[in-house]
N, C-alpha and C positions, 0 to 999 in steps of 0.2 A: 500810271502807279509812282503813289511819291514813297519816301522813306519811311515815314511812322507805318504804310500800310505794312511796306516789308517784314516790318518788325511785330508788327499782327501778324501777318501771315506765319512766321515766325516762329511767335507764339500757340498762335493753335494747330500747330504743326506738334512741337516738344509735347503739345499737353493729351493732345488726342492719335498720334500718331505709332504706330506698334516701332514703327524702322523710320524713326525722324532723318535722318539721315539721307536718304531715298531724295525727299524735298531738298537737303540742305545742300549735296550733292546736282541738284536739278538750276539753284538759282546758286552756284559759285560764280558763272560767267555771267550773272547779271551785271549790268553794268553799275545796277545801285552800291552794288555790291565795294565798290573801287570808289564808291566815297564816303568820308565820317561819318559816323563810327564804322562800320563795317567794315571798311580796311582794317579793322583788327583782326576781322578773324578773315580777308582774304589772303594777310603775311602771315594767317598759320603755317600755309603748306610750302611757305619757304623758309620754316625755321629745319632742321633735321634734327632727328633725334640720336642716341647712340645704339646703332644696334643690336646692342645684348639686350638691354632692357627691351628697346620698340623697335619690334624686325619687322613693325607695318610701317615703317617707315616714318616721315614728315606728321609732325605737330596736329596738322588738318586727319590724317588719315588716324590718328589716335584720339584722337575729340570723334567724330563720327563713331570709331566703334560705343566710347565711353556715351557721349549718347544715347546709341544704339541700348545698351545696357540700363542707363540709367531709365530707360523709359517701361524694362522691363520690370523690373522695381520699385518705381514712384508713389506705386501702391501705399508701399512701411512708408512715405515719408510726413511729415509734421503739415507740408505746405508744398503743392507737387512744382508749383507754380515757380518758385526760387529755388525748390530741388533742380528741375530739368535746365532752368539759365544759370546757376552752377554749373551744372556736370559740362552744356557750350559755352561756359566762359573759364572754368579754373585755369587754362593752359593760357588764360590769352598773354600774361606778360613775358612768355617765350620767347618771340622774336626778339625782341631788345634784351633779354639777357642770357641767348645763346653764344657761350663762344668753344672754341679748342681749347680745352687745356693739355698741356701735356701728353697729346694727343687721344684728346679723352672732349667729346662736347656733351658740354654740362648747360644748367639755367639754371648757378646761383641765385637765390630771392624772386625767382619768377610768383610765388605764392604771393608775398609785400605784392608788388610790385601789381601782379596782375587783380589782387582787389581794388590798388585805388584804381586798376584803368578800367577792370570794371562798373564803378560806380561813375567814370568818365560815359561808356558806355550807355549807361542806365540809365542816366538826366536825362539824353536826349530826348529820349521816351518817354519816362515816367516823373510823376513828381510826388511816391508814392516815399517816400521815405526811409519807413522801415522793412517794403523790400528792396531794396536797393542796399541796405544797411546790414541784412540777410545773406541775400546770394553774394555779396563781395564777406565777407565774416568768413561764409562756408568755403570763399576762394585763399580765402587766407591761414588758412587751418588746413586744405588736403589735403599735404603733404606733410602732417605731424603722424600720421598711421605710422610713415615711417623710420618720422625722428623718437617716437614714445617706445616704440617692438624696441628701436635698438638702440635705449640708454642715450639718441646723439643729442651733445652738448645745445644742440639748436629746441626742441623738446621744452613747449608752453601749454602742459595743460591746466596750470591757476587759470591764465589766460585767455585759453580757449575754454574753462570753464562757466569763464565771465561774461565773457562774449558770446558764444554761441551755443549751438546744444550737441553735446560729445555724438549719442546714435545718427544725427546728420553727420557729424562728419565722419564720420566710421559708413557709413550708405554709402552717402558719396564719392568714400576712400577705395571702397570696394571696389564700387561702377571704374574708375579709375584705373585700377590693377586689375580688374579685368576684359577691363580694353585695350588688349594687345594679344598679337598675333600669338604670343606666345603665354598662355596666363595659365597656370596649376590653380586652378578652381578650390582645391582642400586648402593646400600652400595661404592662397589670400583672406579665405575663411576663416583659418584658424591663426593667421598674423592679424585680422580685425578679432577677434575673441585673448588674445593677449593684448590688444591696443585697448578693448571697453573695459578687461582684469586690471592695469594699467593704472587706466586715471578713474573707477571707482575706487 
C-alpha cells in the first residue's frame, strides 16, 4: 500500500462508515501511519488533555469520538467531505501546543496552528485549493463557539462570517463538544443555539 492509498481509504471510511473510528483504530499501528503527514495524527495519542474537560483521555481518543459523532451528523453539512476531514484534523495542532501551565494542561492557539498543519497535511494528497481552504478554515474557527458564547476577547464573529460558514462551524463545534465521555447533550445544544444567535 502507498501513502496516497491510505489517504483514499481513510476518505472512503470517513464518508461511508457509521463509525469511522473502527477503521482508524485498526490502521493506527500501520507503518505508514508513522510517516509524514500521517505522523501528525499518530502523535495525537501522545497529547494529553485536561481530565476535567476530557475524561476520555488523550487527543486521539477525543478525535475518534468526534469523528463518529460527525459521521452521524454529516447529512446536515453542505459538504460532507470537507466536514469529515475537518472533524478528523480539528485538533491536529494540539501535540505541538500542549503545555502544563500552573498545573493545568492547556493547548493555546491549537486552532490557528492546526489550520496551517491541516493545509500541510492535505497538500500531500490533493491540489484542490477550495477543499483545503474550507477544511483548514473550519479548523481555524472551531473554538469560536467557546469564545463567542462566553464573550471572550478571542471571539471573531466578523472574521468567521467572512471566511467560512457559521452553520458549518456550529455543526463541527457541536460534534467536538459531544465527542467527550462526559458531555451534556442538552447543554451543548443550547450552547450552539446561543452561538448562532450571537453570530446572527
